[in-house]
N, C-alpha and C positions, 0 to 999 in steps of 0.2 A: 289569193293568187300573191308571191310573197317577191319583194327585191330589196337592196341592201338601201337602207339612207343612211343620208348626209348628212349631219346639222348645217345651218346654214353658216355658223363660224369654222365651220371644214374648209382647211385651205391648199387642199391637194398637193402640202408638202410633204416628201418624206426623204428618206436618207435620199441624199444626192447621190450623184453617178462618181463623183470626186470625193467623198468621203471616206475615212480610212477603217471600213467595214467590209472587205470581203465576202465572208460566208452568212454576215448577218444581211446583206442586200439581199443575196438569192433568197434565202428564208423569206425576206417580207415580200418580196413579190409571190411568192409560191403562197405564204397564208393569203394575204389578199384573195387571190385564186381560189384555194382552197375552200373561204370562209363564202364567196360568189357561188362554188358550187354545189357546198350545204346549204346556204340560206336560200336562193334564188330559183325559183321556180323557170318551166323553159321558155315560158315569153319573156322572161326579164334576163335569163343568164347572159346571153350574147352580148346584151346591151353594156351590162355591169362589167363582163371580161375586157372588151373592148374602151370602156371608160378606163378601168385600171391601167391597161398598155399606155391609153392617151395619155396617164396621170404621171406612168413611169418615163416613158418618153418625154415629157415636159421636165422631169426631174433631171434630164441628161442620159439615159439610159436607151442604148439602140435600142430599136424596136425588134429585132429578129431576137436580142440577148432575152428581152420582156418576154417574147412568145416562149422563149425555150424552155424559161424559168418557171411559167404557167402551167406549161404541160402537165397531165397527169402521169405518172409513174406509178408502177405497181408497186404495193406493199412488201417489202420484205420480211418475211417469218421470222422467228428463231431458229427454225429447222433448216429454212433455205442458207440464212448466214450461217450456219454451223456446217453445212456441207460445202461452202464455199473453200473452208481451211482444209479440204481433204484432197491431197494430192495423191494423185495412183500412177504410179509406175509400171 
């Protein structure tokens, strides 16, 4: 059984909502969620995702935005990206 371990010195302070890093903020939240999904077993996953949500809400993010950033999106393959550029008339 695996869960994410936080050191005692971890402060739960991450990139604040008001910082000037718009793309990085979304990627950081998604990265935390992806790490939890990769490392946690089913028993601990919901608890860790809720913890991540609470941490970013405490850092000034709206709860709905955090949930949206944490959603799993299907990976695009090179082929699917390539096909998006084709326009048929």
